[in-house]
C-alpha positions as CSV (number, residue, x, y, z in Angstrom):
1,X,0.0,0.0,0.0
2,X,1.4,3.4,-0.9
3,X,1.8,6.3,1.6
4,X,-1.4,8.0,0.4
5,X,-3.4,4.9,1.0
6,X,-1.9,4.5,4.5
7,X,-2.6,8.2,5.2
8,X,-6.2,7.8,4.1
9,X,-6.7,4.6,6.0
10,X,-5.2,6.3,9.1
11,X,-7.6,9.2,8.7
12,X,-10.6,6.9,8.3
13,X,-9.6,5.0,11.4
14,X,-9.2,8.2,13.4
15,X,-12.6,9.4,12.2
16,X,-14.2,6.1,13.2
17,X,-12.6,6.3,16.6
18,X,-13.9,9.8,17.1
19,X,-17.4,8.7,15.9
20,X,-17.3,5.8,18.3
21,X,-16.5,8.1,21.2
22,X,-19.5,10.3,20.4
23,X,-21.7,7.3,19.8
24,X,-20.8,5.7,23.1
25,X,-21.5,9.0,25.0
26,X,-25.0,9.1,23.5
27,X,-25.6,5.3,24.0
28,X,-26.7,5.9,27.6
29,X,-27.4,2.2,28.5
30,X,-24.5,0.8,26.4
31,X,-26.8,-1.6,24.5
32,X,-25.3,-0.6,21.1
33,X,-28.1,1.8,20.2
34,X,-29.0,5.4,20.7
35,X,-32.7,5.9,21.3
36,X,-33.9,8.6,18.9
37,X,-35.9,10.2,21.7
38,X,-32.7,10.6,23.8
39,X,-30.8,11.9,20.8
40,X,-33.5,14.4,20.1
41,X,-33.5,15.6,23.7
42,X,-29.7,16.0,23.6
43,X,-29.9,17.6,20.2
44,X,-32.4,20.2,21.4
45,X,-29.8,21.5,23.8
46,X,-27.4,22.3,21.0
47,X,-29.4,22.9,17.8
48,X,-32.8,24.1,16.7
49,X,-35.6,21.5,16.6
50,X,-36.0,21.3,12.8
51,X,-32.2,20.7,12.4
52,X,-32.4,17.8,14.9
53,X,-35.3,16.3,13.0
54,X,-33.4,16.5,9.7
55,X,-30.4,14.9,11.4
56,X,-32.4,12.1,12.8
57,X,-33.7,11.3,9.2
58,X,-30.1,10.6,8.3
59,X,-29.2,8.7,11.4
60,X,-32.3,6.6,11.6
61,X,-33.1,6.0,7.9
62,X,-35.4,3.1,8.6
63,X,-37.4,5.0,11.2
64,X,-36.9,2.3,13.9
65,X,-36.6,4.7,16.8
66,X,-33.0,3.7,17.5
67,X,-29.7,4.4,15.9
68,X,-27.0,1.8,15.6
69,X,-23.3,2.6,15.1
70,X,-23.4,1.8,11.3
71,X,-26.3,4.1,10.6
72,X,-24.7,6.8,12.9
73,X,-21.5,6.7,10.9
74,X,-23.3,6.6,7.5
75,X,-25.5,9.5,8.6
76,X,-22.6,11.7,9.8
77,X,-20.6,10.9,6.7
78,X,-23.6,11.8,4.4
79,X,-24.1,15.1,6.2
80,X,-20.3,15.8,6.2
81,X,-20.2,15.0,2.5
82,X,-23.2,17.4,1.8
83,X,-21.4,20.1,3.7
84,X,-18.3,19.6,1.7
85,X,-20.2,19.7,-1.6
86,X,-22.1,22.8,-0.6
87,X,-18.9,24.5,0.3
88,X,-17.5,24.1,-3.2
């Protein structure tokens, strides 16, 4: 693997580690899921209500009322990607 590939892999691993830290803080009962209700309560403290609702649509795409780590990561990366595209 070349140095660019290793650098990219390291960046991805670092990002996943940071996402896991955030996820674990939000996963109050450590069952591997964030309850959407708890996430919305937390989100209301830091964002406007409509922003939190939009965010939940990315994080809980199947409307199950809970967010697993995979959906959490995919949602954050989708939002981050949209922000990067909109910045260009």
